[in-house]
Structures are given as structure tokens and as C-alpha cells.
C-alpha positions in Angstrom: -9.5 -85.7 19.0 -12.6 -87.5 20.0 -15.7 -85.5 20.6 -18.4 -86.8 23.0 -21.6 -85.0 22.1 -25.1 -85.0 23.6 -26.2 -86.8 20.4 -23.7 -89.6 20.9 -24.8 -90.1 24.5 -28.5 -90.1 23.4 -27.8 -92.8 20.9 -25.8 -94.8 23.4 -28.6 -94.5 26.0 -31.2 -95.6 23.4 -29.1 -98.6 22.5 -28.8 -99.5 26.2 -32.6 -99.1 26.8 -33.2 -101.5 23.8 -30.7 -104.1 25.0 -31.8 -107.1 27.3 -29.2 -106.1 30.0 -30.2 -102.4 29.8 -26.6 -101.2 29.3 -24.2 -100.4 26.5 -20.7 -98.9 26.5 -18.7 -96.7 24.1 -15.0 -97.5 24.3 -12.7 -94.6 23.9 -9.5 -96.8 24.1 -8.3 -98.3 20.9 -7.5 -101.9 22.1 -8.9 -104.1 24.8 -5.3 -104.7 26.1 -4.7 -100.9 26.5 -3.2 -100.2 30.0 -5.9 -97.6 30.7 -9.4 -98.3 29.4 -11.6 -95.3 29.0 -15.3 -95.6 28.2 -18.8 -94.3 28.7 -21.3 -96.7 30.1 -25.0 -96.1 29.5 -26.7 -97.9 32.3 -30.5 -97.7 32.1 -33.1 -98.2 34.9 -33.8 -101.9 35.5 -30.2 -103.1 35.2 -27.9 -104.4 37.9 -24.2 -104.6 38.0 -22.9 -107.4 40.2 -20.4 -106.6 42.9 -17.0 -107.1 41.5 -13.3 -106.2 42.1 -10.5 -105.5 39.7 -8.1 -107.9 41.4 -5.8 -109.1 38.6 -4.2 -107.1 37.5 -4.8 -105.0 40.5 -6.2 -101.7 39.0 -8.0 -98.6 40.1 -11.3 -97.4 38.6 -12.8 -94.0 38.2 -16.6 -93.4 37.7 -18.2 -90.1 36.8 -21.8 -89.5 36.2 -22.5 -87.1 33.4 -26.3 -87.9 33.4 -28.6 -89.7 35.8 -27.8 -91.5 39.1 -27.1 -94.8 40.7 -26.5 -96.3 44.1 -22.9 -97.5 44.7 -22.0 -100.0 47.4 -18.6 -101.1 48.7 -18.4 -104.4 50.6 -15.8 -106.0 52.8 -14.7 -109.7 52.5 -17.7 -110.8 54.6 -20.1 -108.9 52.3 -20.7 -106.3 55.0 -21.6 -102.9 53.4 -18.8 -100.4 54.1 -20.1 -97.6 52.0 -23.4 -96.7 50.5 -23.3 -93.7 48.1 -25.8 -92.2 45.7 -23.8 -90.9 42.7 -25.6 -88.4 40.5 -24.7 -85.9 37.9 -26.6 -83.2 39.8 -25.7 -84.1 43.4 -22.6 -83.2 45.5 -21.0 -86.5 44.7 -20.9 -87.2 41.0 -17.7 -89.2 40.8 -15.5 -91.6 42.7 -12.0 -93.1 42.3 -11.7 -96.6 43.7 -8.4 -97.9 44.9 -7.1 -101.3 43.6 -8.9 -104.4 45.0 -11.9 -102.4 46.1 
């Protein structure tokens, strides 16, 4: 059984804050080729995650905020914004599940 504690998340956040990209992840899956990859991402203020899609293999993705917040955008093929969400651990929307190829 893996325990995710406040201390572990604090250390992860501190490592993210100290990194040039301002992010760090803690993998819960055992291997990079596991069918389902589970992880915690510490994403600190000042970072940016480029729009991307999980197209091959076509996979879904789930995001839950346990601390903090971020703006999440969904684009169409012409780069038009289809959705603009603020995800936050203390707001009504704190998680999303994205369909494959989103």
C-alpha cells in the first residue's frame, strides 16, 4: 500500500519550486510502459504546460487538484478555445476526465 502524505506532497512541491520548469512529478506506477500511469504532479506558479493531446495510443486522462488551482483550456483543431475552466481544490470543479484525443 502506498501512502500519500502531506509531508510527501510538501517535499514534492518544494522540489518543483526549486526546478527550472517549476514542476515535478511523483510516479505511483511501477514502470513507464504500464497501461495506466498514475502520478502526482506538483506544478508551481510560473510554469506553463503546452497544449497537447494523448493521441497515440489514444488514451484518456484524469486530473484532480488536491491543492492549489490552474486554468485548463480545451482547443479544437483550429486552436479555437472550446472550454475554459478554473480547476481548484477548493472550488466546485476540482477534477476532470478527458476523453481520448482531447
